[in-house]
C-alpha positions in Angstrom: 20.5 -38.9 21.4 23.8 -38.4 19.8 27.2 -38.2 21.8 30.4 -36.8 20.3 33.8 -37.8 21.9 36.7 -36.0 20.3 40.4 -36.9 20.5 43.1 -34.5 19.3 47.0 -35.0 18.9 49.3 -32.5 17.8 52.6 -33.4 16.4 55.7 -31.4 15.8 56.6 -33.1 12.4 59.7 -30.6 11.6 61.0 -28.0 13.6 63.6 -26.4 11.3 61.0 -25.8 8.4 62.6 -23.1 5.9 61.3 -21.0 2.8 62.1 -23.0 -0.3 62.5 -19.7 -2.1 64.6 -18.1 0.9 66.4 -20.5 3.0 67.1 -17.7 5.7 63.1 -17.3 6.3 61.4 -19.7 8.5 57.9 -21.0 7.5 55.0 -22.4 9.9 53.0 -25.0 8.4 49.9 -26.6 9.9 47.9 -29.6 8.6 44.6 -30.6 10.1 43.9 -34.5 9.3 40.0 -35.1 10.5 38.4 -38.4 10.6 34.9 -39.0 11.9 33.4 -42.5 12.9 29.8 -43.4 13.9 28.8 -46.0 16.6 25.4 -47.3 17.6 24.8 -48.4 21.4 22.0 -49.8 23.1 21.1 -49.1 26.9 18.4 -50.8 29.0 16.5 -48.0 30.9 17.7 -47.9 34.3 21.0 -49.2 33.6 24.2 -46.9 32.9 26.2 -49.4 30.9 25.5 -49.1 26.9 26.4 -51.9 24.6 27.9 -51.3 21.3 25.9 -52.7 18.4 28.0 -54.0 15.4 27.0 -54.1 11.7 28.3 -54.6 8.4 28.2 -51.2 7.3 31.1 -48.9 7.0 31.1 -46.4 10.1 34.2 -44.4 9.2 34.2 -41.4 6.7 37.3 -40.8 4.6 39.7 -38.4 6.3 39.6 -34.8 5.4 42.7 -32.6 5.6 43.2 -28.8 5.9 46.6 -27.4 5.2 47.5 -23.7 5.7 50.3 -21.4 6.7 50.8 -19.4 9.5 52.5 -16.0 9.1 55.7 -15.1 10.7 54.3 -12.0 12.2 51.4 -13.7 13.8 52.9 -17.1 15.2 55.0 -15.6 18.1 51.8 -14.0 19.3 49.4 -16.5 20.7 46.1 -14.6 20.7 46.8 -13.4 17.2 47.8 -16.9 16.0 44.6 -18.1 17.8 42.3 -16.0 15.8 44.1 -16.3 12.5 43.8 -20.4 13.0 40.2 -20.2 13.8 39.6 -18.0 10.8 41.6 -20.8 8.6 39.4 -23.7 9.9 36.2 -21.5 10.0 35.4 -23.0 6.6 35.7 -26.6 7.8 32.9 -28.9 9.0 33.7 -28.8 12.6 31.5 -27.5 15.1 32.0 -23.9 16.5 32.9 -25.1 19.7 35.3 -27.8 18.3 36.9 -24.9 15.7 37.8 -22.8 19.1 39.0 -25.5 21.0 41.2 -26.7 18.3 42.6 -23.2 17.3 43.5 -22.6 21.0 45.5 -25.9 21.3 47.1 -25.2 18.0 48.2 -21.5 19.1 49.5 -22.9 22.5 51.4 -25.8 20.8 53.1 -23.3 18.3 53.8 -20.9 21.0 55.7 -23.6 22.8 57.7 -24.6 19.8 58.7 -21.1 19.0 59.8 -20.4 22.7 61.9 -23.7 22.6 63.7 -22.1 19.7 62.7 -23.8 16.6 63.5 -21.9 13.3 60.2 -23.2 11.6 57.6 -25.7 12.0 55.3 -28.4 10.5 52.6 -29.1 12.9 50.4 -32.2 12.2 47.0 -31.9 14.1 45.1 -35.5 14.0 41.6 -35.2 15.1 39.3 -38.0 15.7 35.4 -37.5 16.2 33.2 -40.3 17.2 29.5 -40.0 17.2 27.6 -42.3 19.3 23.9 -43.0 18.9 22.3 -44.6 21.9 18.9 -46.1 21.6 17.1 -46.8 25.2 15.1 -50.0 25.4 12.8 -51.2 27.9 14.1 -53.9 30.4 12.3 -57.6 29.5 13.9 -59.0 32.5 13.3 -58.5 36.4 16.7 -57.1 37.5 16.2 -57.8 40.9 15.0 -61.4 40.6 16.7 -62.3 37.4 13.9 -64.1 36.0 11.6 -63.0 32.9 8.7 -60.7 33.5 5.3 -62.4 32.6 4.1 -59.4 30.4 3.8 -60.8 27.1 1.0 -60.5 24.6 -1.5 -63.3 24.5 -1.8 -66.2 22.1 -4.4 -64.1 20.2 -2.2 -61.4 19.5 0.5 -63.7 18.3 -2.0 -65.5 15.9 -3.0 -62.1 14.6 1.0 -60.9 14.1 1.4 -64.3 12.2 -1.2 -62.8 9.7 0.5 -59.8 9.3 3.7 -61.3 8.1 5.2 -60.3 4.4 8.2 -60.0 2.4 10.0 -56.9 1.3 12.2 -56.7 -1.8 15.1 -54.3 -2.4 14.1 -51.1 -3.7 10.3 -51.9 -2.6 8.5 -50.8 0.5 5.0 -52.6 0.1 3.5 -49.4 0.9 4.6 -48.5 4.1 7.7 -46.2 4.4 8.8 -48.0 7.7 9.4 -51.3 5.8 12.4 -50.0 4.0 14.1 -48.6 7.2 15.7 -50.1 10.2 14.4 -52.8 12.9 14.6 -50.9 16.1 14.7 -54.2 18.1 17.9 -55.6 16.2 19.2 -52.0 15.1 19.7 -53.7 11.6 18.5 -52.5 8.1 15.9 -54.6 6.4 17.5 -56.5 3.7 16.0 -57.8 0.6 13.5 -60.7 0.9 13.4 -60.7 4.6 10.4 -61.6 6.6 8.8 -58.7 8.0 5.8 -58.4 10.8 3.4 -55.3 11.1 2.1 -54.4 14.4 -1.4 -52.7 14.9 0.3 -49.2 15.2 1.7 -49.9 11.6 5.4 -49.8 12.7 7.4 -52.9 10.8 10.0 -55.3 12.1 11.8 -58.2 11.7 9.5 -61.0 12.2 11.8 -63.1 14.6 12.7 -59.8 16.6 8.9 -58.5 17.3 7.8 -62.2 18.0 10.8 -62.2 20.7 9.7 -58.9 21.6 6.0 -59.6 22.2 6.7 -62.4 24.2 7.9 -60.3 26.9 6.0 -56.9 26.3 2.5 -56.0 25.3 3.9 -52.4 23.8 5.3 -51.5 20.4 9.0 -51.0 21.1 8.8 -47.9 18.9 5.9 -45.9 20.0 5.1 -47.9 23.1 1.3 -48.2 22.2 -0.6 -51.5 23.4 -0.5 -54.3 20.9 -3.6 -55.6 22.7 
């Protein structure tokens, strides 16, 4: 489940901007600086608080800049200004709703500057988009009594799980596509030469992660199928 949060900051960098070819003519410039960042969170089913999961991978993309000029005959008309700005950023990677919201705010901001008597302006719109992916996991503790719930797998299953241990090397998947992905228990990628273990349903996890899991649960953390 992906959730998005958007923060927008509009700043008037200059309110006395003139055309360099004709210093008696005002210019109205807009720059949109867009940054995106991704976060992964884990939430225990039945609880509202989601915990952020940190990893060593970069989460922020390089900022993207959009730069354009608003014609003088458009800037003083909020409706026309909105449609013009929306058209100029329609080629961006923003969603339709975000583009319309941003165009509306830039048009209103521009109208306020013009009404305040500025001759020309340079407006900077800084947009930060945060995408959150929330993984919902099953509780392994009794939240009412605060003691461990005895729902773990039997010793027979644990011994069988030990036999399913194997190693993976970077660029190899050992014939199983899931072994080249991410462990859904700790939400970390499988690195090279790491110990992995496979459940009967063929889903692969870090050995230490899945052993801790099956000590408290008899089902696969990914597909919920029973391990015994």
